[in-house]
DOLUM-427171 format. One record per residue: residue number from 1; x, y, z of N, C-alpha, C in turn; residue in one letter. Coordinates in Angstrom, 2 decimals, always signed. Atoms other than C-alpha are relative to their C-alpha. Layout:
+-----+---------+---------+---------+---------+---------+---------+---------+---------+---------+------+
| pos |    n.c1 |    n.c2 |    n.c3 |   ca.c1 |   ca.c2 |   ca.c3 |    c.c1 |    c.c2 |    c.c3 | code |
+-----+---------+---------+---------+---------+---------+---------+---------+---------+---------+------+
| NUM |       X |       Y |       Z |       X |       Y |       Z |       X |       Y |       Z |    A |
...
+-----+---------+---------+---------+---------+---------+---------+---------+---------+---------+------+
***
This chain:
+-----+---------+---------+---------+---------+---------+---------+---------+---------+---------+------+
| pos |    n.c1 |    n.c2 |    n.c3 |   ca.c1 |   ca.c2 |   ca.c3 |    c.c1 |    c.c2 |    c.c3 | code |
+-----+---------+---------+---------+---------+---------+---------+---------+---------+---------+------+
|   1 |   +1.07 |   +0.86 |   -0.44 |  +98.71 |  +97.50 |  +87.32 |   -0.19 |   -1.16 |   -0.96 |    M |
|   2 |   +0.17 |   +1.03 |   +1.00 |  +99.02 |  +95.29 |  +84.24 |   +0.21 |   -1.40 |   +0.52 |    G |
|   3 |   -0.28 |   +1.34 |   -0.50 | +100.53 |  +92.34 |  +86.08 |   -1.08 |   -0.53 |   +0.92 |    E |
|   4 |   +1.06 |   +0.42 |   -0.92 |  +97.62 |  +92.27 |  +88.55 |   -1.39 |   +0.12 |   -0.62 |    H |
|   5 |   +1.29 |   -0.24 |   +0.63 |  +94.89 |  +92.96 |  +86.03 |   -0.91 |   -1.22 |   +0.08 |    Q |
|   6 |   +0.80 |   +1.21 |   -0.03 |  +93.73 |  +89.34 |  +85.96 |   +0.07 |   -0.70 |   +1.36 |    D |
|   7 |   -0.16 |   +0.60 |   -1.32 |  +94.64 |  +88.65 |  +89.61 |   -1.31 |   +0.00 |   +0.77 |    S |
|   8 |   +1.12 |   +0.01 |   -0.93 |  +92.18 |  +87.77 |  +92.27 |   +0.28 |   +1.08 |   +1.04 |    E |
|   9 |   -0.15 |   -1.06 |   -0.99 |  +91.59 |  +90.68 |  +94.63 |   -0.60 |   -0.47 |   +1.32 |    W |
|  10 |   +0.46 |   +0.39 |   -1.34 |  +91.14 |  +90.25 |  +98.38 |   -0.25 |   +1.26 |   +0.82 |    A |
|  11 |   +0.31 |   -1.13 |   -0.87 |  +89.53 |  +92.61 | +100.88 |   +1.03 |   +0.05 |   +1.13 |    M |
|  12 |   -0.96 |   -0.15 |   -1.08 |  +92.14 |  +93.96 | +103.26 |   -0.62 |   +0.76 |   +1.17 |    V |
|  13 |   +0.61 |   -0.76 |   -1.09 |  +89.97 |  +96.40 | +105.25 |   -1.26 |   +0.70 |   -0.49 |    A |
|  14 |   +1.19 |   -0.81 |   +0.27 |  +86.68 |  +98.27 | +105.45 |   +0.09 |   +1.26 |   +0.85 |    E |
|  15 |   -0.08 |   -1.28 |   -0.69 |  +86.46 | +101.92 | +106.41 |   -1.35 |   +0.70 |   -0.02 |    Y |
|  16 |   +1.25 |   -0.73 |   -0.10 |  +83.69 | +104.27 | +107.41 |   -0.02 |   +1.28 |   -0.80 |    G |
|  17 |   -0.08 |   -1.24 |   +0.76 |  +84.90 | +107.19 | +105.30 |   +0.98 |   -0.15 |   -1.15 |    A |
|  18 |   -0.84 |   +0.07 |   +1.19 |  +86.46 | +107.67 | +101.88 |   +1.43 |   +0.41 |   +0.33 |    V |
|  19 |   -1.36 |   -0.48 |   -0.28 |  +89.43 | +109.63 | +103.25 |   +0.82 |   -1.04 |   +0.77 |    Y |
|  20 |   -0.73 |   +1.05 |   -0.72 |  +90.34 | +106.74 | +105.59 |   +0.53 |   -1.05 |   -0.96 |    E |
|  21 |   -0.42 |   +0.98 |   +1.00 |  +90.46 | +104.31 | +102.68 |   +1.10 |   +0.57 |   -0.89 |    A |
|  22 |   -1.02 |   -0.63 |   +0.83 |  +92.47 | +106.79 | +100.62 |   +1.33 |   +0.11 |   +0.75 |    E |
|  23 |   -1.24 |   -0.03 |   -0.79 |  +95.00 | +107.20 | +103.44 |   +0.65 |   -1.38 |   +0.04 |    L |
|  24 |   -0.52 |   +1.37 |   -0.03 |  +95.37 | +103.42 | +103.72 |   +0.58 |   -0.38 |   -1.36 |    A |
|  25 |   -0.49 |   +0.29 |   +1.35 |  +95.74 | +103.11 |  +99.93 |   +1.34 |   +0.71 |   -0.25 |    A |
|  26 |   -1.26 |   -0.74 |   +0.14 |  +98.47 | +105.77 | +100.03 |   +1.12 |   -0.66 |   +0.78 |    G |
|  27 |   -0.99 |   +0.70 |   -0.81 | +100.25 | +103.91 | +102.79 |   +0.47 |   -1.27 |   -0.72 |    R |
|  28 |   -0.35 |   +1.20 |   +0.76 | +100.13 | +100.71 | +100.72 |   +0.86 |   +0.37 |   -1.21 |    L |
|  29 |   -0.76 |   -0.44 |   +1.16 | +101.37 | +102.57 |  +97.64 |   +1.43 |   +0.35 |   +0.38 |    D |
|  30 |   -1.34 |   -0.41 |   -0.43 | +104.33 | +103.92 |  +99.63 |   +0.93 |   -1.19 |   +0.26 |    S |
|  31 |   -0.83 |   +1.20 |   -0.18 | +105.51 | +100.34 | +100.26 |   -0.08 |   -0.92 |   -1.22 |    V |
|  32 |   +0.01 |   +0.73 |   +1.26 | +104.86 |  +99.21 |  +96.68 |   -1.13 |   -0.99 |   -0.19 |    G |
|  33 |   +1.15 |   +0.90 |   +0.13 | +101.50 |  +97.46 |  +97.12 |   -1.13 |   +0.76 |   -0.68 |    I |
|  34 |   +1.12 |   -0.66 |   +0.68 |  +98.78 |  +98.35 |  +94.63 |   -1.29 |   -0.36 |   +0.73 |    I |
|  35 |   +1.29 |   +0.24 |   -0.65 |  +95.21 |  +98.60 |  +95.85 |   -1.09 |   +0.65 |   -0.84 |    S |
|  36 |   +1.14 |   -0.69 |   +0.61 |  +91.76 |  +99.59 |  +94.74 |   -1.06 |   +0.22 |   +1.07 |    R |
|  37 |   +1.04 |   -0.37 |   -0.96 |  +88.98 | +101.27 |  +96.65 |   -1.35 |   -0.20 |   -0.67 |    I |
|  38 |   +1.35 |   +0.23 |   +0.51 |  +85.43 | +100.07 |  +96.13 |   -0.92 |   +1.02 |   +0.65 |    D |
|  39 |   +0.87 |   -1.08 |   -0.49 |  +83.19 | +103.12 |  +96.47 |   -1.46 |   -0.23 |   -0.36 |    R |
|  40 |   +1.39 |   +0.24 |   +0.42 |  +80.01 | +101.49 |  +95.13 |   -0.96 |   +0.20 |   +1.17 |    R |
|  41 |   +0.98 |   -0.26 |   -1.04 |  +77.09 | +102.75 |  +97.12 |   +0.55 |   +0.79 |   +1.17 |    G |
|  42 |   -0.67 |   -0.68 |   -1.09 |  +79.42 | +104.90 |  +99.17 |   -0.31 |   +1.49 |   +0.05 |    A |
|  43 |   +0.37 |   -1.42 |   -0.08 |  +77.53 | +108.15 |  +99.03 |   +0.22 |   +0.48 |   +1.42 |    A |
|  44 |   -0.23 |   -0.57 |   -1.33 |  +78.70 | +110.28 | +101.89 |   -1.29 |   +0.55 |   +0.57 |    G |
|  45 |   +1.22 |   -0.50 |   -0.63 |  +76.21 | +111.58 | +104.36 |   -0.38 |   +1.39 |   -0.52 |    I |
|  46 |   +0.29 |   -1.31 |   +0.57 |  +76.51 | +114.95 | +102.60 |   +0.03 |   -0.04 |   -1.53 |    F |
|  47 |   +0.06 |   +0.11 |   +1.45 |  +76.35 | +113.62 |  +99.01 |   +1.18 |   -0.75 |   -0.59 |    G |
|  48 |   -0.99 |   +0.82 |   +0.68 |  +78.47 | +111.83 |  +96.42 |   +1.42 |   +0.57 |   +0.03 |    L |
|  49 |   -1.34 |   -0.59 |   +0.04 |  +81.40 | +114.29 |  +96.42 |   +0.61 |   +0.20 |   +1.38 |    N |
|  50 |   -0.49 |   -0.15 |   -1.37 |  +81.80 | +114.29 | +100.19 |   +0.94 |   -1.15 |   +0.33 |    H |
|  51 |   -0.98 |   +1.03 |   -0.32 |  +84.88 | +112.40 | +101.40 |   -0.09 |   -0.47 |   +1.44 |    A |
|  52 |   +0.14 |   +0.36 |   -1.41 |  +83.66 | +112.02 | +104.96 |   -0.70 |   -1.33 |   +0.20 |    G |
|  53 |   +0.66 |   +1.24 |   -0.37 |  +81.54 | +109.35 | +106.59 |   -0.90 |   -0.52 |   -1.11 |    A |
|  54 |   +0.79 |   +0.65 |   +1.03 |  +79.88 | +106.87 | +104.28 |   -1.17 |   -0.74 |   +0.63 |    S |
|  55 |   +1.19 |   +0.69 |   -0.48 |  +76.44 | +105.39 | +104.66 |   +0.25 |   -1.51 |   +0.03 |    V |
|  56 |   -0.20 |   +1.45 |   +0.12 |  +77.58 | +101.90 | +103.56 |   +1.41 |   -0.47 |   +0.27 |    R |
|  57 |   -1.39 |   +0.41 |   -0.21 |  +81.33 | +101.89 | +104.14 |   +0.77 |   -0.11 |   -1.30 |    G |
|  58 |   -0.91 |   +0.03 |   +1.13 |  +84.31 | +101.75 | +101.83 |   +0.90 |   -1.22 |   +0.19 |    I |
|  59 |   -0.82 |   +1.21 |   -0.08 |  +86.22 |  +98.54 | +101.03 |   +1.29 |   +0.20 |   -0.77 |    T |
|  60 |   -1.32 |   -0.09 |   +0.62 |  +89.94 |  +98.43 | +100.26 |   +0.45 |   -1.40 |   -0.38 |    L |
|  61 |   -0.44 |   +1.29 |   +0.53 |  +91.20 |  +95.57 |  +98.08 |   +1.45 |   +0.06 |   -0.45 |    Y |
|  62 |   -1.35 |   +0.18 |   +0.52 |  +94.68 |  +94.32 |  +97.22 |   +0.04 |   -1.33 |   -0.75 |    V |
|  63 |   -0.14 |   +1.32 |   +0.63 |  +95.85 |  +91.48 |  +94.97 |   +0.15 |   -1.06 |   +1.10 |    P |
|  64 |   +0.01 |   +1.04 |   -1.04 |  +95.36 |  +88.23 |  +96.91 |   +1.40 |   -0.38 |   +0.44 |    A |
|  65 |   -1.36 |   +0.38 |   -0.37 |  +99.08 |  +87.48 |  +96.79 |   +0.73 |   +1.09 |   +0.80 |    D |
|  66 |   -0.58 |   -1.10 |   -0.79 |  +99.78 |  +90.82 |  +98.53 |   -0.72 |   +0.21 |   +1.33 |    S |
|  67 |   +0.86 |   -0.22 |   -1.17 |  +97.22 |  +90.40 | +101.33 |   +0.79 |   +0.03 |   +1.30 |    L |
|  68 |   -0.76 |   +0.03 |   -1.25 |  +99.65 |  +89.44 | +104.11 |   +0.89 |   +1.22 |   +0.15 |    D |
|  69 |   -0.86 |   -1.19 |   -0.04 | +102.08 |  +92.23 | +103.22 |   -0.82 |   +1.26 |   +0.25 |    A |
|  70 |   +0.87 |   -1.16 |   -0.20 |  +99.20 |  +94.72 | +103.07 |   -0.46 |   +0.09 |   +1.45 |    A |
|  71 |   +0.41 |   +0.00 |   -1.41 |  +97.97 |  +93.69 | +106.51 |   +1.13 |   +0.48 |   +0.90 |    R |
|  72 |   -1.16 |   -0.46 |   -0.80 | +101.47 |  +94.17 | +107.91 |   +0.21 |   +1.50 |   -0.18 |    R |
|  73 |   -0.23 |   -1.43 |   +0.28 | +101.81 |  +97.57 | +106.21 |   -1.04 |   +0.88 |   +0.69 |    A |
|  74 |   +1.08 |   -0.78 |   -0.62 |  +98.47 |  +98.70 | +107.68 |   -0.17 |   -0.34 |   +1.48 |    L |
|  75 |   +0.07 |   +0.41 |   -1.41 |  +99.12 |  +97.12 | +111.11 |   -1.34 |   -0.65 |   +0.33 |    D |
|  76 |   +1.26 |   +0.71 |   -0.21 |  +96.05 |  +94.89 | +110.77 |   +0.33 |   -1.40 |   +0.48 |    I |
|  77 |   -0.21 |   +1.34 |   -0.54 |  +96.03 |  +91.77 | +112.92 |   -0.83 |   -1.00 |   -0.79 |    E |
|  78 |   +0.78 |   +1.04 |   +0.66 |  +94.96 |  +88.55 | +111.22 |   -1.09 |   -0.49 |   +0.90 |    E |
|  79 |   +1.15 |   +0.45 |   -0.78 |  +91.57 |  +87.27 | +112.30 |   +0.09 |   -1.47 |   +0.27 |    E |
+-----+---------+---------+---------+---------+---------+---------+---------+---------+---------+------+
***
């Protein structure tokens, strides 16, 4: 992650549950794209350790220069 430490990060997707974001992050990792999951305020409906539905949603970020490749890897259409 050193080369992207100072990079600008871009939101690639928002999910309703932690496990969905983790699956997407794993998919990105499998094609060589690093990502980070923003869990701030993402307490699950059954508490902080619950990986299910989130009250506020979970955001998945990738380095800005990897955004297009990440969208392709996750089959996300550009808006």
